[in-house]
N, C-alpha and C positions, 0 to 999 in steps of 0.2 A: 595431456597438455598440462604444463606447470604454470603457476600463476605468474612467473617471471616473463612468460612469453606474451602476455597481453596486458592492457592498461585498464581493464575493467575493475571497478571496486568490488562488484559482486559478480561471481562467475559460477555457473552451474555446468558441470562437465559430465556428459554421458550418464545422467541420472535415470535410474529405473526404480520404481517402487510399487509394491503390491501390498494391499491390506488383506487381512484374513477376516472373513465374515462368517456368520452362521451358515450361509449357503455356499461357502467355499472361498477360494482366492479371488481377489478383485484387483487386477492390474490397473494402476492409475497413471503412472508415468513410464514412458519407454524411450530410453536413450535421449533424454532431454538435455539440450545444450543451449545456453543463452548467457548473455552478459549485460551488465548495466554499468556504464562508465561513471566515474566520480562526478557528483553533482548532476548526473543525468536523472531523468524521470521516465520510467518505462511503465506503460499500462499493459496488463495481460488480460486478454479476453478469450472467450471460447464457449463452447456449449456447456450447459449446466452439468455439474458433476464430472467435468473432464480433468480435474486435478489442480485447478488454479490455487485454491487455498492450501493445498499440499505444498505447493511451491513456496508460499510464504512461511510455512512452518519449517521447511528445510533451511531457508535463508536465516531464519531467526534462531536456528539451532534447537528447535523444539522436537525435531524428528530427524532420524538418521536414515539416509537412503539405503536401499538394499544393494544398489550398485552405483558406481560413479562417485563423484565428489562435489562438494559445495565449498566455495572459497569466498572469503570476505577480507578485504584489506591485505590480500596476499597470504592469508593463513586459512588452512582448512577448518571448516566449521564442524565441530564435534560436540558442542554443548551450547546452551544459551549464551548470547553475547550482550554485554551492557551497552554496546555501541548501536544497538538496534532499538528503535521505538516502534510501537504498534498501535493502530487504532482500528476498531472494528465497527460493524453495523450497529451493534448494541454498545453504547458508551460505557456500561458497567461502572457507573459512579457509585461510591459508597454513601448511602443515605445518611449515615451517622456522622459523616464528615462534611464540613462546609465545602463549597466549590474551591476555595483557595487551598484547603487542606487536601482535597482530592488531587489537585494539580501538583502539589508538592510531594505526593506519595512516592514517586520514583526516586526522589532525592533522599528518601529515608531508606531505600533499598540498595541503590547503587552508591558505591563509594564516591564521596565528593569532598573536596577541600573547602567548599563554601561554608561560611558561617550561617547560623540560623537566620540572621537578618538578611544575608545575601540570598539565601534560598527563597525567602519570602518575597524579596524584591524581584527576583527572577520570575517567580510565578505571577506576581502582579503585573509585570511588564508584558508577559505573554497574554494574559487575560485582557489587558488594555488593547493589545495589538489586534485581537479578534473581536473587539467590541463588547467585552464583558466587564469593563471597569464599572464598579458600583454593585456588582453581583457577587463579590468575593465571599461574603458571609452567608449567602443563601444556601439552602439545601438543594440537592438535585431535583427533588420533586417540585420545587418552586420554579423551575426553569422549563422552557419549552424544549421540544425535541432538538431543534436546531441549536439552541443555546447549550444544551447538554453535549451535543457533538462538538461544538467549539471548545468546550472545556476538555473534552476527551483529547482533542488535537493538542491542546496546550500541555496536557499531562504527558502525551507521547513525546513532546519536544523539550520538556523542561530540563532534562539532563543532557541536552545538546547532543543527541545521537548522530552518528555519521549516516545512518540509514533510517528512513521512515517507511514502514510497511503499512499500507492502507488496504484493508480487506473489506471492500464494499461499505465504506463508512457512511455513505450518503444514501444508500439504497432504500432506507425506510422513511425518508423525508419527502415532503411534498415538493413539487417541481420548483416553486419559487425559492423555497429555503435551500434546496439543493444547488441551484444556480448561484445563489448568494455565497454559499460555502465554497463553490468552485473559485470564485474571485478571492475569497479569503485565503484559499490555498496558495494562490499566486503571491499574495502579500507575504504570507509566511515564508515562501521560498526566497523572496527578496531579502527579508530580514533575518531569516534563520536557515542559511543554505544547508541542504541535505541531499543525499542520493535517495530517490524515491521509487517505490514499487507499488503500483496501484492494481488491485483486483477489482474488476467491475463488469457488470452486464450492460452498462449504458455506454454505447459507442460515442455519443456526443460528449459525455464526460471524459472518455478516454482521449479524444482528439483535442479537447479544450485544455486538459491538464498536462498531458504527456509530451515528451520529445519524440517518443517512439511507441508504437503499438505492436505488440506481439500477439498473434492469433494462435492458440493451441488447437491441435487437432482433436477429434473425438477420442474418448478413452480407449486404450491407454495413450496418453497424450505425448506428443512431441511438438516441436515448433513447425507450424504449417506455413505461416506467412509473417513477414515483418514489414512494417511501414514506418519509415522515418518521416517525421513531421518537420516542415521547414521553419515554422515559427518558434521563437524563443522569447522568454520573458512574459510579462503581463499581457493579457489578451482581453479583448472586448467580446461580449456575448454575440455581437453582430457578426463576428468572424465565423460563427457557426452556420451562417446563412449565405456564405459566399459560394460561388460555383466550385471553388477548390475544395471547400469543406464538404459540399454535397457529393462531389466525386469520390472523396476519401471515404465517406460514410457508405456509399454504395459499394465500393470495393470491399470494405470490411464486412458489410452484411452478406455479400456473396461468399466471402471466405468462411463466415460462420455457417452459412447454409451448406457449403462443401464439407465442413467439419462434422456437422450433424449427420449428413448422408454417409460419411465414412466411418461412423462409430461401429464398433464390433457388435454383432447381434447379441441382444440381451443386456447390453451395457447401459 
């Protein structure tokens, strides 16, 4: 398939990948094909170790597939792309830099026409949007885990990437902080439109944030099940307790169970 034949901003076509370990070859992905439309938000779930994070590395250009191809904006991905922002479970903020300077870091790496004053203003605006106004001069160790993750999201978005990859960014946070950040993500999507890919083990998180949930099979992974979600735009946490949400969660749990049962022996 060529990129001209579909409208996806992100396209993974027939990708297979195997890692070499001390104990031998470890097939992770097998003929994986999926797409994410422009301004769409897709959550990818599946059994632990099935290759979810490998998918994010492929999209970001940090890893080349053994077979198949990855496309972004109609161009094949063969190296890291500046149009991709990433946020991980560990915020990895630099302690010797203030929160403001941490957020501005991508603007020092990615080519930008913004002046120094404009770069700082951009970072301050994002910090204000996520509720961190007044904390710009603090060091990472002076902030809570949730606040550090908010700063990490700002850093991922400061250079206005077309794609935001979220690899379990809320997994280490307590339930209340995690839910608060889910709502922050919806505000960010409204103010800073992007095409999103979320890797998560939390099915509630997946259906609250995403437009579509893809369940990967057990390793070596392919797409086992896809669930389009009808809701769009900002959501209330109350929507997670509706009969429709409960039904969707039950379907996804059953699909995860099937994926686990179908994993190759020893995987």
